[in-house]
N, C-alpha and C positions, 0 to 999 in steps of 0.2 A: 504494500500500500504506500502511496506517495505521502510525503510529509505534509503537503498542502491539504490533503484529504483529512489527515489526523487533526490539523488545526481547524478545519471546517467542522468536524465532528465535535471538537472541544467547545467551539462557540455555542453549540446547542446546549451545553451543560454548564456554561458560565453564567452566573447570576447577572441579571440585567441592571441591577442597581436600584430597582424600585423598592422603596421601603415597605416592609410588611409583606412582601411577596417572595421572601427567601424560603424556598422549599428544600427539603433534604436532597433532592436530585440536582440542585444547582449549587455550584461552588463559587466563592468569590475569587478563588485562585486559579490561574491558568493550568498549572501542573495537576491540580486536583481535578479540574474539568477534563483533562486528558485521560486521567485514570478512570473517571466516570464514563467517558466515551468508550474506552476499552471494555469496561465492565458491562456496559449496555450492549456491546457487540458480542458478549459471551466469551471474551478472550481472557484466558487465565493469566494472572501476573507472572512475569518471568518465563513465559513460554516463548517458543519460537515466533508465534504469531503476534506476540506483544512487542517485538523489536521496533516496529515503526513508532509505536507510542513512547517507548523508552528513548528513541532517537529524538523525537519532538521535545520531550521534557529536557533532554540534555542540551538542546539548542537554547531553550528558554533559560536554563540554569547558567549556561556559559555566557549568555548575553547580559545577564544581570549580576554576575559574579563580581565582587565577593559577597554581594547582598543575597538574602534569602527570599525576599519578596520584591515585587515590582514597586510597591509603595516605598520600601526602604531605598531602592535604587533611585527613584524619583527624588526623594528627600535629599539624598546625597549629591545628586547631579543637576538638579534644577533649583536655581536660586529662589528662596522664599516659598517653595512648594509645601514645606511642612506646615505653614500657616493655613494653606488652602486645604490640605488633606486632613488636618486636625480641626478644621472649622466645621460649622454646621453644613451638611450637604457634601462634605469632603469624601465620604465613602462612595457616594454616587459618582462624583467626579473621577475618583480613582478607578471605579468600575468601568466608566465610559472610556477611560484611557486604556484599560486592559482590552476592551473590545476593539478600539482603534488599532492597538498594537497587533492583535490577532488578525485583523483585516489586512494590515500591512504585511504580516508574515505570510498570509495566504497568497497575496499578490506576488511577493518576492519568490516564494517557492514554486508557484505556478509558472512564473517566468523562467525559472531554472529547469522546468520539466520535472520537478520533484514535488 
């Protein structure tokens, strides 16, 4: 499976940021959404069929390293973003950022044929 397809599947499991609508099948984190997409497809963790999902998570983790979450990466790399993320509505803005990043990753990896 192509990496862009994994990112597309993950988008379906990523919380949309709407307050009060966070259900258990949605995650605020991209890597957790990737895990949920694999699980929804019936793919056992650490199996051979799980390789594309592990690769997609590795891409996310490499790009935000040494941070563990995208919010932490943004706070470290974008001036005054901590005030926005920690303010009222900040969780929704962080979630919108995650969705935009996934959209950009989908476009990037589709253009690579991956």
